[in-house]
C-alpha positions as CSV (number, residue, x, y, z in Angstrom):
1,M,-27.4,29.2,-2.7
2,T,-26.0,28.3,0.5
3,Q,-22.1,27.7,0.4
4,P,-20.6,24.5,2.1
5,L,-18.9,25.2,5.2
6,P,-15.2,25.1,4.3
7,I,-14.2,22.8,7.4
8,R,-16.1,19.8,7.6
9,S,-16.0,16.4,9.6
10,T,-14.0,14.3,7.1
11,L,-17.0,11.7,7.4
12,A,-19.3,14.7,6.4
13,A,-20.4,13.5,2.4
14,G,-18.8,11.5,-0.1
15,N,-17.1,8.1,0.1
16,L,-14.6,6.2,1.7
17,G,-12.9,4.1,-1.0
18,L,-16.1,2.1,-2.1
19,Y,-18.1,2.7,0.8
20,D,-20.2,5.8,1.5
21,V,-19.0,7.6,4.7
22,G,-23.1,7.8,6.4
23,N,-21.8,4.4,7.2
24,F,-19.2,5.1,9.3
25,F,-18.5,7.2,12.7
26,L,-15.5,8.6,13.9
27,T,-13.4,7.6,17.3
28,T,-10.5,6.1,18.3
29,G,-9.3,3.0,19.5
30,R,-9.1,3.4,23.1
31,G,-13.1,4.7,22.3
32,A,-14.1,2.0,20.5
33,L,-13.2,-0.8,22.9
34,P,-15.6,-0.9,25.1
35,L,-18.2,-1.0,22.2
36,G,-17.0,-4.7,21.4
37,S,-17.3,-4.7,17.3
38,V,-13.6,-4.5,16.6
39,I,-11.1,-7.0,17.8
40,P,-9.1,-5.4,20.7
41,Q,-5.9,-6.4,19.1
42,A,-6.4,-3.9,15.8
43,L,-7.5,-1.2,18.4
44,W,-4.3,-1.2,20.2
45,Y,-2.5,-0.2,17.3
46,F,-4.6,2.9,17.3
47,E,-5.6,3.7,20.9
48,D,-5.5,7.6,20.4
49,E,-5.4,7.7,16.7
50,P,-8.9,8.8,14.6
51,I,-10.4,5.9,13.0
52,A,-13.5,5.5,11.4
53,I,-15.7,2.3,12.1
54,A,-19.0,0.8,10.6
55,R,-22.2,1.6,12.0
56,A,-23.9,-1.4,14.0
57,G,-26.3,-3.6,11.4
58,L,-23.6,-3.4,8.0
59,P,-21.8,-6.5,7.6
60,I,-18.2,-6.1,8.7
61,A,-15.0,-8.4,7.5
62,G,-14.9,-11.3,9.9
63,F,-11.8,-14.0,10.4
64,T,-11.9,-18.0,10.9
65,R,-10.2,-18.7,13.9
66,D,-7.3,-21.6,13.7
67,A,-6.9,-20.9,10.1
68,S,-4.1,-19.2,8.1
69,A,-4.7,-16.0,6.6
70,T,-4.7,-17.6,3.2
71,K,-7.0,-20.6,3.8
72,D,-9.1,-17.8,5.7
73,V,-9.8,-16.5,2.3
74,A,-9.6,-18.9,0.2
75,A,-12.5,-20.6,2.1
76,W,-14.5,-17.4,2.3
77,A,-14.1,-16.5,-1.3
78,A,-15.3,-20.1,-2.4
79,Q,-18.7,-19.7,-0.2
80,R,-19.3,-16.1,-1.0
81,S,-21.1,-15.3,-4.5
82,T,-20.5,-11.8,-6.3
83,A,-24.1,-10.8,-5.3
84,M,-23.2,-10.5,-1.4
85,P,-23.3,-6.9,-0.3
86,L,-19.7,-5.6,0.0
87,E,-17.7,-6.2,3.5
88,Y,-16.5,-3.3,5.6
89,P,-13.2,-3.2,7.2
90,S,-12.9,-3.5,11.2
91,L,-11.7,0.2,11.0
92,I,-10.2,2.9,9.0
93,W,-7.3,5.1,10.1
94,I,-8.7,8.2,8.8
95,A,-6.1,10.1,11.0
96,A,-7.5,13.7,11.2
97,P,-10.9,14.7,11.9
98,E,-11.9,17.5,10.0
99,V,-10.9,18.1,6.2
100,I,-11.0,21.2,4.0
101,R,-11.4,21.2,0.1
102,G,-10.4,23.6,-2.3
103,A,-8.0,25.3,0.6
104,R,-5.0,27.7,-1.0
105,L,-1.7,28.3,1.1
106,V,-1.0,32.2,1.4
107,A,1.2,34.5,3.0
108,N,4.2,32.3,2.5
109,G,2.4,29.7,4.2
110,T,1.3,30.8,6.9
111,R,-2.2,31.3,6.3
112,I,-4.8,29.3,4.3
113,E,-7.6,30.8,2.1
114,A,-10.6,28.6,1.3
115,N,-14.4,29.8,0.1
116,G,-13.9,33.4,1.2
117,N,-12.5,32.3,4.7
118,T,-9.1,32.6,6.3
119,W,-7.2,31.0,8.9
120,A,-3.7,30.7,10.5
121,F,-2.2,27.5,9.1
122,D,0.3,25.2,10.7
123,V,1.4,21.8,10.4
124,V,1.9,18.8,12.6
125,P,5.1,18.5,14.4
126,K,7.5,16.2,12.6
127,I,8.3,12.7,14.4
128,A,11.5,12.5,16.1
129,L,12.7,9.3,13.9
130,N,11.6,10.8,11.0
131,R,14.5,12.3,9.2
132,S,13.1,15.2,6.8
133,Y,10.3,17.1,6.5
134,Y,7.6,19.8,5.2
135,D,9.9,23.0,4.3
136,Q,10.3,26.3,2.2
137,T,10.4,23.9,-0.9
138,S,7.3,22.1,0.3
139,I,5.8,25.5,0.4
140,A,7.0,26.7,-3.1
141,F,5.7,23.9,-4.8
142,L,2.0,23.4,-2.6
143,G,1.6,27.3,-2.9
144,M,0.5,27.2,-6.4
145,Q,-2.1,24.9,-6.6
146,P,-5.5,24.1,-4.7
147,L,-5.5,21.5,-1.9
148,T,-7.4,19.1,0.3
149,L,-6.2,19.4,3.4
150,R,-6.8,17.1,6.8
151,G,-6.2,17.8,10.1
152,T,-7.7,19.9,13.1
153,L,-8.9,22.9,14.0
154,Q,-7.4,24.7,17.0
155,G,-8.7,27.9,17.6
156,Q,-7.8,30.3,14.8
157,T,-5.6,27.9,13.6
158,F,-5.9,24.8,11.1
159,V,-3.3,22.2,11.9
160,A,-2.9,20.1,8.9
161,R,-1.8,16.3,8.8
162,T,-2.5,15.8,5.3
163,I,-1.5,18.3,2.5
164,W,-2.9,16.8,-0.9
165,P,-2.8,18.8,-4.3
166,E,-6.3,18.3,-6.3
167,A,-4.6,18.5,-9.1
168,F,-3.8,15.0,-8.4
169,R,-6.5,13.1,-10.4
170,L,-8.1,10.9,-12.9
171,D,-8.1,13.2,-15.7
172,D,-11.1,12.4,-18.2
173,C,-9.1,14.4,-20.9
174,A,-5.6,11.6,-20.1
175,P,-4.4,11.2,-23.6
176,S,-4.2,7.6,-24.9
177,R,-0.9,6.0,-25.0
178,H,0.0,2.4,-26.0
179,V,1.8,-0.2,-23.7
180,D,2.4,-3.7,-24.2
181,A,0.7,-5.9,-22.3
182,T,4.0,-7.6,-20.3
183,A,5.6,-7.1,-17.6
184,Q,8.6,-4.8,-20.2
185,G,6.2,-2.8,-21.0
186,I,4.8,-1.7,-17.5
187,R,8.8,-1.6,-16.6
188,R,9.6,0.9,-19.5
189,L,6.1,3.0,-18.0
190,V,7.2,3.5,-14.7
191,R,11.0,4.1,-15.4
192,E,11.0,6.4,-18.8
193,E,11.2,9.3,-16.9
194,S,14.2,10.5,-15.0
195,A,14.8,9.0,-11.2
196,G,11.4,7.0,-12.2
197,G,9.8,10.6,-12.0
198,A,10.3,11.5,-8.7
199,R,10.6,15.5,-9.9
200,S,8.7,15.3,-12.6
201,A,4.7,16.6,-12.9
202,F,1.8,14.3,-12.2
203,A,0.5,12.4,-15.0
204,A,-2.3,10.6,-16.5
205,M,-2.7,8.6,-19.2
206,T,-5.5,6.2,-20.6
207,L,-3.6,2.5,-21.5
208,W,-6.8,1.4,-23.1
209,E,-10.4,1.9,-22.9
210,R,-13.8,-0.3,-24.2
211,E,-15.2,2.5,-26.3
212,P,-12.4,4.8,-27.8
213,G,-14.3,8.5,-28.4
214,A,-16.8,8.2,-26.3
215,A,-17.5,10.6,-24.1
216,R,-15.7,9.5,-20.4
217,R,-18.4,9.3,-18.0
218,W,-16.1,8.2,-15.2
219,E,-17.3,10.2,-12.1
220,G,-18.9,7.7,-9.8
221,K,-17.6,4.5,-11.5
222,P,-15.9,1.7,-8.9
223,V,-12.3,1.6,-9.3
224,L,-9.5,-1.3,-8.8
225,A,-5.8,-0.2,-8.7
226,A,-2.7,-1.3,-8.2
227,M,-0.5,1.2,-6.5
228,L,3.8,0.9,-6.3
229,N,5.9,3.2,-4.5
230,G,9.6,3.8,-5.5
231,A,12.3,3.7,-3.6
232,Q,13.7,5.9,-1.0
233,G,16.8,8.0,-1.4
234,D,18.2,8.5,1.8
235,D,17.5,4.6,3.3
236,D,19.4,1.5,1.9
237,E,16.7,-0.8,3.4
238,A,14.1,0.7,1.1
239,H,15.0,0.3,-2.7
240,G,12.3,-2.4,-3.2
241,G,9.9,0.4,-2.8
242,H,6.2,-0.6,-1.7
243,F,2.9,-1.7,-3.1
244,A,-0.7,-1.7,-2.1
245,M,-4.1,-2.3,-3.6
246,V,-6.5,0.2,-3.7
247,T,-10.2,0.8,-4.6
248,G,-12.8,3.4,-4.2
249,R,-14.8,5.4,-6.6
250,V,-14.1,8.2,-9.1
251,G,-15.1,11.2,-7.1
252,P,-15.8,14.7,-8.4
253,E,-13.7,16.0,-11.3
254,G,-11.8,12.9,-10.9
255,A,-10.3,13.2,-7.3
256,I,-8.9,9.9,-6.1
257,G,-8.2,11.3,-2.2
258,D,-10.7,9.3,-1.0
259,W,-10.0,5.9,-2.6
260,L,-8.7,3.4,-0.2
261,A,-4.9,2.0,-0.1
262,D,-4.7,-1.5,1.6
263,N,-1.0,-0.9,3.3
264,F,0.5,-3.7,4.6
265,Y,3.7,-3.6,6.7
266,T,5.2,-4.3,9.8
267,L,3.6,-3.9,13.1
268,D,6.0,-5.4,15.4
269,A,8.3,-2.1,14.7
270,F,8.2,1.6,15.3
271,S,7.8,3.2,11.7
272,E,10.3,6.4,12.0
273,K,7.4,8.1,10.0
274,G,4.4,7.1,11.8
275,I,3.0,4.5,9.4
276,V,0.8,1.8,10.9
277,A,-0.4,-1.2,8.9
278,A,-4.1,-0.1,8.0
279,V,-7.2,0.9,5.4
280,V,-6.5,4.0,4.7
281,P,-7.7,6.9,2.4
282,L,-5.2,7.3,-0.5
283,D,-4.5,11.1,0.1
284,N,-3.3,10.1,4.1
285,Y,-1.4,7.3,2.3
286,L,0.4,9.4,-0.1
287,A,0.4,13.0,1.5
288,D,0.3,12.6,5.2
289,L,3.2,14.9,6.3
290,N,5.3,12.3,8.1
291,S,4.0,9.2,6.7
292,G,2.8,9.7,3.1
293,Q,4.7,7.8,0.8
294,A,4.9,11.2,-1.8
295,W,7.3,12.4,0.9
296,Y,10.1,10.2,-0.1
297,R,9.7,8.7,-3.4
298,P,7.5,8.7,-6.8
299,S,4.1,6.6,-7.1
300,Y,2.6,4.9,-9.4
301,L,-0.8,3.8,-10.3
302,I,-3.0,1.3,-12.6
303,V,-6.3,1.8,-12.3
304,A,-9.2,-0.2,-13.9
305,I,-12.2,1.8,-14.1
306,L,-15.3,-0.6,-14.1
307,K,-18.9,-0.9,-15.0
308,D,-19.4,-2.8,-11.7
309,E,-18.1,-3.1,-8.3
310,R,-18.3,-6.6,-7.6
311,T,-14.8,-7.6,-8.3
312,A,-13.3,-4.3,-6.6
313,S,-15.7,-5.7,-3.8
314,R,-14.7,-8.8,-3.4
315,I,-10.9,-7.8,-3.3
316,Q,-11.4,-5.2,-1.0
317,G,-13.6,-7.7,1.3
318,A,-10.8,-10.1,1.2
319,L,-8.1,-7.7,2.2
320,C,-10.4,-6.7,5.3
321,R,-10.4,-10.3,6.2
322,V,-6.6,-10.5,6.5
323,Y,-6.0,-7.5,8.2
324,N,-7.8,-9.2,11.2
325,Q,-5.4,-12.2,11.0
326,F,-3.1,-9.7,10.3
327,Y,-3.4,-7.7,13.8
328,R,-3.8,-11.2,15.7
329,H,-0.5,-12.4,14.7
330,Q,-1.7,-15.4,12.9
331,L,0.0,-13.9,9.7
332,P,3.4,-12.6,10.8
333,Y,5.3,-10.2,8.4
334,D,8.8,-10.7,7.2
335,H,10.3,-8.5,4.4
336,A,11.6,-11.8,2.9
337,T,8.6,-14.1,2.4
338,M,5.6,-12.3,3.9
339,N,5.8,-8.3,3.0
340,C,3.3,-5.9,1.3
341,A,3.5,-7.5,-1.9
342,S,3.6,-11.1,-0.6
343,I,0.4,-10.6,1.3
344,S,-1.7,-8.8,-1.6
345,I,-0.3,-11.3,-4.3
346,D,-1.1,-14.1,-1.6
347,V,-5.0,-12.5,-1.6
348,L,-5.0,-11.8,-5.2
349,R,-4.4,-15.7,-6.2
350,A,-6.4,-16.9,-2.9
351,I,-9.4,-15.6,-4.7
352,G,-9.4,-16.9,-7.9
353,W,-6.9,-13.9,-9.7
354,D,-4.0,-16.0,-10.7
355,V,-1.2,-13.5,-11.2
356,R,1.8,-14.8,-12.7
357,S,4.8,-16.3,-10.8
358,R,8.1,-14.9,-11.6
359,G,9.8,-17.9,-10.1
360,P,12.9,-17.6,-7.3
361,T,16.3,-15.7,-8.2
362,N,18.4,-18.4,-7.6
363,R,17.9,-21.7,-6.0
364,L,21.2,-23.0,-6.6
365,L,23.1,-20.0,-5.9
366,A,21.4,-19.8,-2.2
367,A,21.8,-23.7,-1.4
368,L,25.4,-23.8,-2.1
369,G,26.1,-20.4,-1.4
370,L,24.8,-20.5,2.5
371,P,28.3,-21.4,4.4
372,Y,29.6,-18.7,2.6
373,F,26.7,-16.0,3.3
374,A,27.2,-17.1,7.3
375,L,31.0,-16.4,7.1
376,R,30.5,-13.1,4.8
377,D,28.0,-11.5,7.5
378,R,28.7,-13.3,10.2
379,S,25.3,-14.1,11.4
380,L,23.5,-17.1,10.9
381,A,20.5,-15.1,10.6
382,K,21.6,-12.7,8.1
383,A,22.7,-16.1,5.8
384,A,19.1,-17.2,6.4
385,K,17.4,-14.2,5.3
386,T,19.7,-14.2,2.3
387,F,18.3,-17.5,1.4
388,N,14.9,-16.4,1.8
389,Y,15.4,-13.7,-0.4
390,L,16.7,-16.2,-3.6
391,T,14.5,-18.3,-3.2
392,E,11.0,-16.5,-2.7
393,D,8.8,-16.1,-5.8
394,R,10.1,-12.4,-7.1
395,T,6.1,-11.9,-7.9
396,R,5.9,-12.2,-4.0
397,L,9.4,-10.6,-3.1
398,F,9.6,-7.3,-5.5
399,P,7.1,-5.0,-5.5
400,A,7.8,-3.6,-9.0
401,I,7.5,-7.4,-10.0
402,A,3.9,-7.6,-8.6
403,F,2.7,-4.1,-10.1
404,E,4.4,-5.4,-13.5
405,E,2.3,-8.8,-13.5
406,I,-0.9,-7.4,-12.5
407,G,-0.6,-4.3,-15.1
408,A,0.4,-6.7,-17.3
409,D,-2.6,-9.2,-16.8
410,L,-5.2,-6.5,-16.8
411,L,-4.0,-5.1,-20.2
412,R,-4.6,-8.7,-21.6
413,L,-7.9,-9.1,-19.6
414,A,-8.9,-6.3,-21.0
415,R,-7.9,-6.5,-24.9
416,R,-9.0,-10.3,-24.6
417,E,-5.3,-11.3,-25.2
418,P,-5.0,-13.8,-22.2
419,A,-2.1,-15.9,-21.3
420,R,-3.7,-18.5,-19.8
421,R,-7.4,-19.3,-19.2
422,A,-9.3,-17.2,-17.5
423,S,-10.9,-18.1,-13.9
424,P,-14.6,-17.4,-13.0
425,F,-13.1,-14.1,-11.1
426,E,-10.9,-13.2,-14.1
427,A,-13.6,-13.6,-16.7
428,L,-15.8,-11.0,-14.8
429,L,-12.7,-8.5,-14.2
430,A,-12.4,-8.7,-17.7
431,E,-16.0,-8.0,-18.6
432,D,-16.2,-5.3,-16.3
433,I,-13.1,-3.2,-17.5
434,E,-14.2,0.1,-19.1
435,A,-10.8,1.7,-18.8
436,L,-7.3,1.3,-17.7
437,V,-5.5,4.6,-16.8
438,F,-2.0,4.6,-15.5
439,L,-0.8,7.8,-12.9
440,R,2.3,9.0,-11.6
441,V,2.7,10.7,-8.6
442,P,5.4,12.8,-8.3
443,Q,7.4,13.2,-5.0
444,L,6.2,15.7,-3.1
445,P,9.4,18.3,-2.4
446,S,10.8,18.4,0.8
447,S,14.7,18.3,2.7
448,R,14.1,14.6,2.2
449,A,16.8,13.6,-0.1
450,W,14.7,12.5,-4.1
451,G,13.8,8.4,-4.4
452,D,13.9,6.7,-7.6
453,S,12.1,3.9,-9.5
454,P,12.2,0.6,-7.4
455,I,14.7,-2.0,-7.9
456,V,13.4,-5.3,-9.5
457,S,15.9,-7.7,-9.0
458,V,19.0,-8.7,-6.3
459,D,21.6,-7.5,-8.8
460,E,19.8,-4.0,-8.9
461,Y,20.1,-3.9,-5.2
462,R,23.5,-4.7,-5.1
463,A,24.1,-1.7,-7.6
464,R,22.7,0.6,-5.8
465,V,24.0,0.1,-2.1
466,P,27.4,1.0,-1.1
467,A,29.6,-1.8,-1.5
468,D,30.9,-1.3,2.1
469,P,27.8,-2.0,4.3
470,A,29.3,0.4,7.3
471,Q,28.3,3.1,4.6
472,A,25.0,1.9,4.2
473,K,22.3,4.4,5.1
474,I,20.2,2.6,7.2
475,I,17.4,3.8,10.3
476,P,17.4,2.1,13.7
477,V,14.1,1.9,14.9
478,P,12.3,0.5,18.1
479,E,10.4,-2.6,18.5
480,R,7.0,-2.4,19.2
481,P,6.1,-6.1,21.1
482,F,2.9,-7.5,20.9
483,P,1.2,-7.5,24.1
484,A,0.9,-11.1,25.6
485,A,-2.7,-10.5,26.5
486,L,-3.4,-9.8,22.9
487,R,-2.3,-13.5,21.6
488,D,-5.4,-15.4,21.1
489,P,-5.0,-19.4,21.7
490,D,-5.9,-20.4,18.4
491,L,-2.5,-18.9,17.2
492,H,0.0,-21.1,14.9
493,P,3.1,-21.8,16.0
494,T,6.1,-19.4,13.9
495,M,7.0,-22.7,11.4
496,P,10.9,-22.1,10.7
497,R,11.3,-20.3,7.4
498,R,13.4,-21.8,4.3
499,G,16.6,-20.1,5.2
500,Q,16.0,-21.8,8.7
501,R,15.8,-25.2,7.3
502,A,18.5,-25.1,4.9
503,L,21.1,-24.0,7.7
504,A,19.2,-27.1,9.8
505,L,20.5,-29.3,6.9
506,W,24.0,-27.5,6.2
507,A,24.5,-28.8,9.9
508,A,22.9,-32.0,9.4
509,T,25.3,-32.4,6.7
510,L,28.6,-30.9,8.2
511,I,28.1,-33.2,10.9
512,A,26.9,-36.7,8.9
513,V,29.8,-36.4,6.4
514,P,33.1,-36.8,8.8
515,W,31.1,-39.1,11.0
516,I,30.1,-41.3,7.9
517,A,33.7,-41.3,6.3
518,W,35.2,-41.7,10.2
519,R,33.1,-45.2,9.9
């Protein structure tokens, strides 16, 4: 029997999320520009990066001009039946053209072995702004297990960009675990291990299954997952964590690395770790040596294993549309009002998944405290930002709360314990769920400080950061201005956010009251 080649194209076989890899070809943003099949705004961010683009003739997600991203998705969902074919993203950020599966680090991390072959081994350089990196502790941890490596063969040396432990998988022997179908039940699950499980072992546990005791034949099944990334230990602007929706199919022996994460991140600044908002393979999202979330915090997934891909396809298709609006800057990123959780929650609500709103932190405090915030911070812009944080729906604001509400909803839908009348989309999702599995992904050892579970409130944030702002650990990053030549004429003007409107109201009040008193 012929053995498979140890080093293969990343598109040689298998799936990318819900998609067959054979339906894509590899290129770069610069190489794809003359083809005209992808909007130039998206390609600009990946000029020299390996990306996968759907082949001609396949349905690629579009967008509606002169429409907000949310209205675009809502109109698309209203006109589209669940029987329609899965739409493809404009691009998938592959990041590396070659892959080795079943590899092992040997010779103190200087070589790798796979399928009877051996190569010299190296890793891509650390980005200059990145303050921590892969080191001997990484080698000690990774050297004990089989790995999937994404990278490039350069002569006789394989240079890895992503190192993924294959033991991080959807174990069909995952023990059962009862969890209350509440936000508090999900929070206890996330926080039950010290430091949010950053130093704990990878864990998989089955929260619910339609046929308890029956054989778990999960391989090849479609999945829909919510993913929460924890707090960083070396960045006081990253205690809130991060959030992404995930789709895919259960791989051989429960492999999850080829699932797709829908990562939304600010486009208008260069990330110190090289993160760019994109649809990206899960192993790269978590274990890219510079940008991978697992190198700087623990992560958690609640995975719905489905009998049919229709609900996962609908969510993925909607998110693909939003990426087009996002790259065009019709949808501007904002940490307080339009962050990774906000965008994801808005998409789910627009297609009919009515994820519960937790409401704002404190509108009254925000309104009355605005002048104090301005004096304390000596900045109107910072005062407006504080106002926005205090008045935003916490489900949209905090990644951990978005994760809790989605996780609780999935449990209620699966157990037929709805807290509200199910929408048509929610009814389909409830019908299709075959099992719910919780995954905890530990932080990968490196020179970086250990992370923790993410905060769920403004009070928790204040408890974690230094009282003296001068002592806060903040990583300055350069701006990435969007080229004027790429701005389409239909883009809506940036509207004043709540904080700016509140400042204007306070200013008008401070002027009007003395004037009225004088009269």
